[in-house]
N, C-alpha and C positions, 0 to 999 in steps of 0.2 A: 771364321777368323779365330785364330789362336790368341787368347787374350794374355795369358801368362807366358813369359819369355821361355824360349826353348833353351836347352842346356846341351852344350857341345864340349866334349871332353878331348882336349887336345893330345892327351897322352896315347889314346888308341883310336880316336875318331868316332867313339860311341856317342850317342845322343839320346835324350829323352825330352818329351814335352810335358809340362805340367798342364792337364786339361783344364781350360778356363770356361768351359760351358757353364759350370755351376755359377761362378761370379757374373757371368753375362746374364744368366737367368735371373739372379738377384737384382741386377740394375734394370733389367727390363720390367720386371714385376713393380719395382719401386717407381719407375716412370709412369707406369699405366695406373697405379693407385694414387700417386701424387697428382696426376692430371685429373683423376675423378674427384679427389678431395678439394682441389683448387676450383673446380667447376661449382661444386657445392658451396663453397666459400664465396665465390663470386656472385652466385644467385642470392646469397644472404647479405650482400654488400659489405662484406667483412674485408678489411684491407690488410690486417696483419695475419701472419701465419697462425693457423689454428693449433691447438695442442696435439690433435691427431697428426697433423703434418709434421710437427716438430718430432713426435715420438717415432714416426715412420722414419725420418731422416736419421735419427740416433740409432734405430734398429739396423738400417742399412749400413751405416758406418761400422757398427760393431761386427756385423757379419763379414763385411769386406776385410776388416782389420784381423779378424780371426783366420780367414782365408789366407791372407798374406803371411801371418805368423806361421801357418802349416807349410806354406811354400818355402819360406826362408829356412825353416827346420829341415825339410827334405833336402833342399840344396846343400845347406852346410853340412849336414850328416853325411851326405854323399861325398863331399869334399874331403872331410876328415877321414872317412873310410877308405878313400882312395888316395890319400897323401897329396891332395891338391892344395896348393897354396896361394893360388891367384884366381880371381874371377874377373871376367871381362864383361861388362853390360853396355848395351847401347843407350845413348841419351837422345830420346826422340821427343822431348817435351815441346820443342818448336815445331818439329816436323808434323806432329799429329794435328796441329791446328788446321793445316791445309789438306788433310787427308780426305779422301772420298771412298766410303764404302756403302753409299746409300744412306738415306736420311735415318733409318732406324739404327744401322750399325755405327754411323757417325755419332749419334747421341750416346750410345753405350760406350763407345771407345773413348770419347772425350771425358765423360763422367767417372771413368775408372782412374782413381788417383794413383797413377804409377809412381809419382814422387814419394808417396808414403811408403810403398813397397821398397823403393831403392834406399830410403832411410833406415827402414827395418833391417834390410840386408846389410848395409854398411855397418849398422851398430852391432849385429851379431858377428859379422866377420871381424870387427875390431876386438871383440871379447874373446875370439878363439884363434887369433893370430893369422887371419887370411887376408891378403891384400885385395882390395876391390878397386878396379880401374873402370873408368867411364870413357866411352868413344862415341863421337858424334857419328851417326850411322847412315848418312846420306849415301845413296847408290849401292848399298849393301844388299838390298833385295832386288836390284835390277841386274847385277853382275852375277857371274857363275863361278862358283867356288870350284867345281870339278874341272872347268876349263882353265883354271889358273888366271881368270880375269881380275884385273886389279879393281877394287871398289871405288871407282871414280867415273866421272862423266866420260862417255864414249859417243861417238857419232852413230854407231851400230852396237848392239849388244849380242854376245854370243848365244845366250840363253833367254828364256822367257817364262813368265808365269802362264801356264796353259789353262788353268782353271783354279778355282778357290783352294788354296792350300797345297798346290802341286807346281813345281818348277821343272822345267825340261832344259837340260844342258845343251851345249852346241853339238854333241855327238848323239843326242836323242835319249840320254839317260834321264829317268824321271827320279825326283827326289822331293822330300817335304820342303815346301818354300820357306817355311820359318827356320828350318834347320840350315838351309842354305844361306840365309840372311845372318844367322848366328855365326856360322863359320866365317863369313865374310867380315863380320864385326871383329872377330879375332884376327883376321888377317890385317885388318886396318890397324889394330892395336900393335901387331908385330912391326908392321911398316914404320909406324909412328916411333917405336922403340928401337929402330935401326937393326931389326932382327929379320932373318930370311923367313918368310912364311912357308917355304917348302918343308920346314922342319915338322908341319902338321899336315901338309897336303898328302904325302905319300901314304901314311898309315890310315889316313881318314877315307879315302876314295871307295874303299870296299864296304864301308858301313854307314856312312853319313845319310844314305837314303832310306834307312830303315829305323827311325826313332822310335823307342817305347813310349807309350802314352800313360802318364800317371795320374790317376784320379784321387784327389786329397779328400773329397767329400762324396758320399753316396747319395 
């Protein structure tokens, strides 16, 4: 599961994904250590959070905040360097409540504070004059960008996710599933703004299936 959002450039169809494995690892280690400390606390009949649990939570929040700051800087630096004045993001706070990636992935996914990332991005965009737009993202991951399928409910879908992280379009083309979703979020925004999504489909079809993966932390 890609935890940080993918980035799709409508100018030329290029895309990149900020690798979220590090932040996922932080959350997993936190959950594991918190469970251990809570077990020790329970055996000692302590009802309040211990100092170690509180400090562990603060450390996790600091590390996630630092990661988000790095992600925001990378995205906004890219936009400034490529004369991009608008960013469109998906709003999935409600959707993630019902998502199913298995018990462990669900726990990690729900505990990652995406709202904080969005607020940081909004603040930075405001400082440098970039417009940030939010779009409800239902059906963007089920529908196919390469097949010009509208991001809405259909009785049958032209493409499908064939395995973790990979989407197959109706004509058999394989592409990164998260980039397909990001492109469809952009399509949804264009439709909402009464703009023709074909303005980004043509130049994007050749490169949307090969996103660069950016690692912010080693």
